[in-house]
Structure formats: C-alpha cells, structure tokens
C-alpha angles and dihedrals in degrees: 000000000000093000092051095050093042091051092055090047091050092052091052092047088048090059094045097048114015091038088060090049090053091046091052095046091051089050103234110205117197090194095065115103111236127227089250086075104026094049103027108163107159091245116062103350113066133118119257132174114274094237090057089047090051093052093046091046091050092050092044095052097036116041107137093330101098088042104048094029093050093046090052092041090054086073085078090062130230091334084082087072090058095050094046092051099042095036094048098047101039103028117012099043091042089050092050094043095051094043090052098042094043088053089048091052092049099052098271093308119179123245098260091052090054091048091053091049095054107022101034140258096283092056088045091058093052091043092053091055095044092046095050092045090049092050092049092047092048092048092049097043093046093050107049095058097053090043091055092049094048090050090053093049097043138039090253119110122237092251093051092050091049091054092049092050093050091048086056090046090056092050093048091046098051105029120090112280093246095053102067109355094041094048107042105021095072088056092050090046089054090052090053091052094045091050092052094045092048092051091047092051095047090046094053091051098039093091092234115125116245108220119252126215109262133152089250099054100025092122142329108277096228094063117075108221095204118098102345097070092053092056096039093054105041104132102063093034111033130332130177091210088073094067089060090054100044095074090060089063094034087065090058105044116116097204139013090237088071092062097086092050095046104036106025092032097050090053091051088051090052090049091055091050090051091050091053094051094042088053091047091052094049094043109038097054096043097252140325095307094058091042091052090052091050093050091046091052101045109001123240089305091058091049091049091049093049092048093047098047093043096049100034103024118210092350089055091052091052091047092048093052091045090049096048091049106034103035099057092042092055089050091050096052095049089047089058091044089054089047091053091051092046092048091050091053091044096058091041094242112199107236103005079194096065093120143252096324093059092041089054093050092053091047096058098067092056098036096055097057091042091053092049094050091050091059094059132063097303097185091089091057091073090063090064099036093064100056097036088049093056091042088058090049091052092051091048091054091050089050090052090047093055090045090056092046093052093048096045095248130142096279097182090078087072099022098063096052088043090058091046093052091045087061091047098052096039093052096040098055092056094046105037124094090239089051131050096310093223123160118279093247094049092047091050090053094048092045091051092051092049092047091050091050091052090046088056089051089050092051089050092053090050092049092047091050092052091047089053091051092049091050091050091048091048091050 
C-alpha cells in the first residue's frame, strides 16, 4: 500500500507548496474588497465563512464523481493513482483556483463571461451553449439514478419522486445561497468526507494488499490509457464542471486569501476521495478482473454498495444509500443554479440581483429540459457528459492562460496543462463510441495535428504579448 499512502501524502504536499506557488503567481491581494461585499444582494452575493465555502465547494464539485469515476477508472489499474495525483495538483486544482479567483476578480462573473473577455466573443457563444448543455445533462443524469433508488425503497413511484426532486431543485436554485445551500451542504459535505475516511480506514486494516505502481502491473494491456483514463477519471483529477460551480462560492468569499483554501484545497480534497475509492476498487475485488465483473453485474453503484456494506457493515450500507441519493442530487441542484446564473448573464439581464422572481424566471428554461431528459433512458447521457466536461476544462485553462499573459504572470502554469488537455479532448472525440469511432491510430494522428495547431496559436499569443511589451517600453 506504499503507492496509496504516498499518493495521499503527495496531494497534501501539493496543496501546501504548489498551492502557494499558484496563489503567488495569480497575485492574491488580501486588501481587495470581494464581490460578497461590493455587490451584496441577499441572493447570490453574501459573505460566508471560508470553512463553510470549502465544504460547499467540495460537495458541489464532487457529488458521486470522485466515487463512480474513480471506481470505473480503477479498471485501468494502479496507473490511476498517477493520473489522480499529477492531474489534481498540476491541472485540476490550478483549473479550480483560477476559475474561482478570476470570477472573484471580475465581480463574481460566470465562466462564459470570463471566456468571452479573454478568448473572444465567438468562443464565448460556443462556450455558453456547451456550458448550458453540460449543466442540463449533469442535472438530468444525476437525478434519474437517485429517483429510481428512492422509488425502489419507498411506496412512491419514479415519476412522483422526480417531481419532488425537481421541486427541491427549483427551491435550491432560486432561494438565497445561505438558505438551503449554506445550511445543509456543509453537513452533506461532512458525510462525503466521513464516508471516504471510513472506507480508507477499513481498507488499511482489512488485510488485503492495495496494489502498488510497478512496471508489471501498471495497467491492463488491452485498455489504452491515453486519452480514455483522463476522461474516465475527471472528478478527482480535472473536471470542467468545477469552473461552473466556483463562481457560486466566489460570490461569498470574505477575502482573497481564502481562495487557495477554498478552490485549490477543495480540489485536493476531492483528489484524496478519488484515491480512496480507486484503491478500494482495485483492492476489494482482487484486481481489475474482479472489479470489471462487479461493475458489469451492478454498475459502479453496485460496486460501491458492496464495498461499503462489506467493509463497514450496516453503517456502510446506510452511508452508501445516503451517498447514492444525496450526493448526485446536490450536484444536480447546483448545476441548475449555475445554469440560471449563466443564462442571466447571457441575456444581459439588468440587475441579475433583482430578486427571487427574476431568479425563478431564469430557472425555468433550464429546469424543463433537465426534467424531460431525466424521464428517458439516461444511461446514454453519460457518454456525452464526459467529453463535454473535459472540453469545458480545456477552455477554462486556456482562458486562465490568456489571463496570465495579459497581466504579465507566469502563463506556463496554466498553458502546459491546457496543451495536455487539448490533446486529450481532440483525440478522444475521434476515437470514442459517442464520437467519430475512428481507429486508435487515426484518432491519435488527428489529435496530434489539432494539438500542434493550438500550440502554434499559443506561440503566436506569446509572441504578440512580448511585442506589445517591447512597444510599450520603446514608447
């Protein structure tokens, strides 16, 4: 279990040291007044304690993602540990930090507004569409599963449960952030943490060996790591969904110095949770073959339930049920809240802060399609959530890169992971079943060409920035 323990230690060290580097490069200024005070509206903008923001951010970005994604990603073997650690520290946490802090610096702006500011209006239009579609898909996909489970455990029908969940969604979407999200989400976040810690403790003392990373068992040879692993394990490494959630908390922070703890720190916390569940998946079923059989029999949820009940007994069963019901629902409602905020900015609403009536009006156009999609066979939705999610992450990293360029900051901290993710999404869409279904070799070639083209654009942006500086110095 050396790899597992070392991976957790590396994530913690990443927060302590690399997180400070990121904070310094961004230029955190504790003297800046935050939007929570400058734009207080009693709805979205209001100050909250940082620890509460951290728990809410963790729950918003996590949900079942670092559990189901890590369990599925464990099929790739111990190489999953490497991706979670490296991806989380150098890509995912950087992505989350910059998306949150850039929103903070721009008055709590939503992700598409930041994209338009730094990548141009045309990219903003595409980003608005992709973001809204992603939010609706996430809300639908994260609702149908819990509704089915509740209908099995209670006398309520599936349709009745769906209606009740979406009524809650509307309330959580339109009510002030401190009324529902601020009160119950810290508790749910604590449940998520307790569940992971309990599984980790039981795993360490179970007597079963947690696989280490070696050349022999790095991954099963029949599964190509690139780019499938990077899309399978998104939550826990890097996820574009997070940039849509960060502005919710950016509008509540009291001071910029809290940004590293809340944004970078929540992502590190999610990475640790993903490590625990990846290790549980590889260990409990005796390797990737046993895990594959368990997932084939009952899906990731079945595997989670079996692990929880076997390692923790009755408590594990209760936690598993709570997790499978509560966690996805809390992801769905914040997805719709983000959609409402994005839609308000998209149409240029005067006074996004006009109150509950306006918030309700902007919630309806995103709630209706999410409700409809949750009534049909939702399993196909996951095929499109994965790639669109990582596409959003890639665009966010490029937005942060241009932000750093324009402000004379060390842009490589965002540019290198942005190039990496460009290669991931451009290769994946041509290879994946939900994409163009081309051969692996052809997809690799096309992905390489696209990545090289984007690299050329990046080099041009760097050169143009340097020329601008030289002109200003000469003047």
